[in-house]
N, C-alpha and C positions, 0 to 999 in steps of 0.2 A: 504492501501502502504506499509506506515511500518512496516509493522509487518511480509510483506512480504522480504522487502530490510534484515529487520533484522536475517529470518528466511536463507536468501542466507549468506548475511553474517558468520551465525554462522555454515550454512554448511561447510561454504568455508575456515574457520576458524579448525573447526573439521578434514578437511581432509588434511589443510596447516600439524599439527600435527599428522596427523597419516604420512606423508611423511617423515614429521622430522623423528618420528621415524623408520621409516624403511629405512633414509637414517643415521642414528646412527647403524643399527641394518646391515647396509650392514660391516660402518666403523667397526665393530667390530670385522664380520668375515673376512676384509679383511687387520687387524692386526696380528690376530692367524696368517694365514698359508702365506702372501708373506707382503714385505715392499719396500721401497721403493717409486718410482711414482704416483700407484697405489694406497698406503696407502694416499700420499697427494692431489689427484684430489679427492677420498673420504673422507676425512677430512675435503676438501674443500668447496665440497658437504654440507656434515654435515652440516659444519658452516654454511652458507648460508639459510640454511631452516632453522636453530633456532633462526638464527636472524630473517627471514621474521614472523615466528611463533610468539615471544619474539616482535616484533612490534606491530604484527597483536591484542594479547595484553595488552600488554600494549595504545593503541587506545579505545581495547571495554573494558580497566578498566575505563578509563578517561571519554566515553560516560555514561557510570553505573551511574559515581559518579557525574555526568552533570543532570542526569533524578534526579537518589535517592534527592540529591539537591534542584530539582527544585519541585520537589513532596512534601517534608517534608516542601521548602516554602508556597508554596498553604496551604497545613494542617494549617500550623504554622497561614496562614492569613485569613482562615475560622474558625479555630474558635477563633481565635480574634471578626472575625464579627458575628459570633453564638453561643454565649459562652449558653446560656438559652438553644436551638434546642438541642444539642449536650449533654448536663446535663441530659433533659427527656430522651435523647437517651440511656443515661449511666445507668438510673434511671431504663429504661424498658428493657433493660437485665437484669442488678440485678434478679428485678423481676421475672424474666424467668428464670435464671437461679439457683435464688433463689424458684421456683416453681418446677423446676424439681430435686432439688436436694432433697427437701425437702419428695419427694414422696419412694426417696429407702430408 
């Protein structure tokens, strides 16, 4: 379920960025051809879209950072609790890589 909500959030974020880009393009077109009230309206909409997108990105960044720190902490605890198992796994991987490299 968590992956489904992450996928939904990712799609929502992508859609918001597409909207921000579209608003920015509209701003550029409006600036090139007209001025005045229409330009201010398009500019305000573009600023709003970019503000929403930036807020979502900051939120996503903080969530990713929190998850990364949690994973790093869990890995650190596991390594400290099971050092010999990890040494054995690392030695096994080293032997396999050595055998594969030696064949060439």
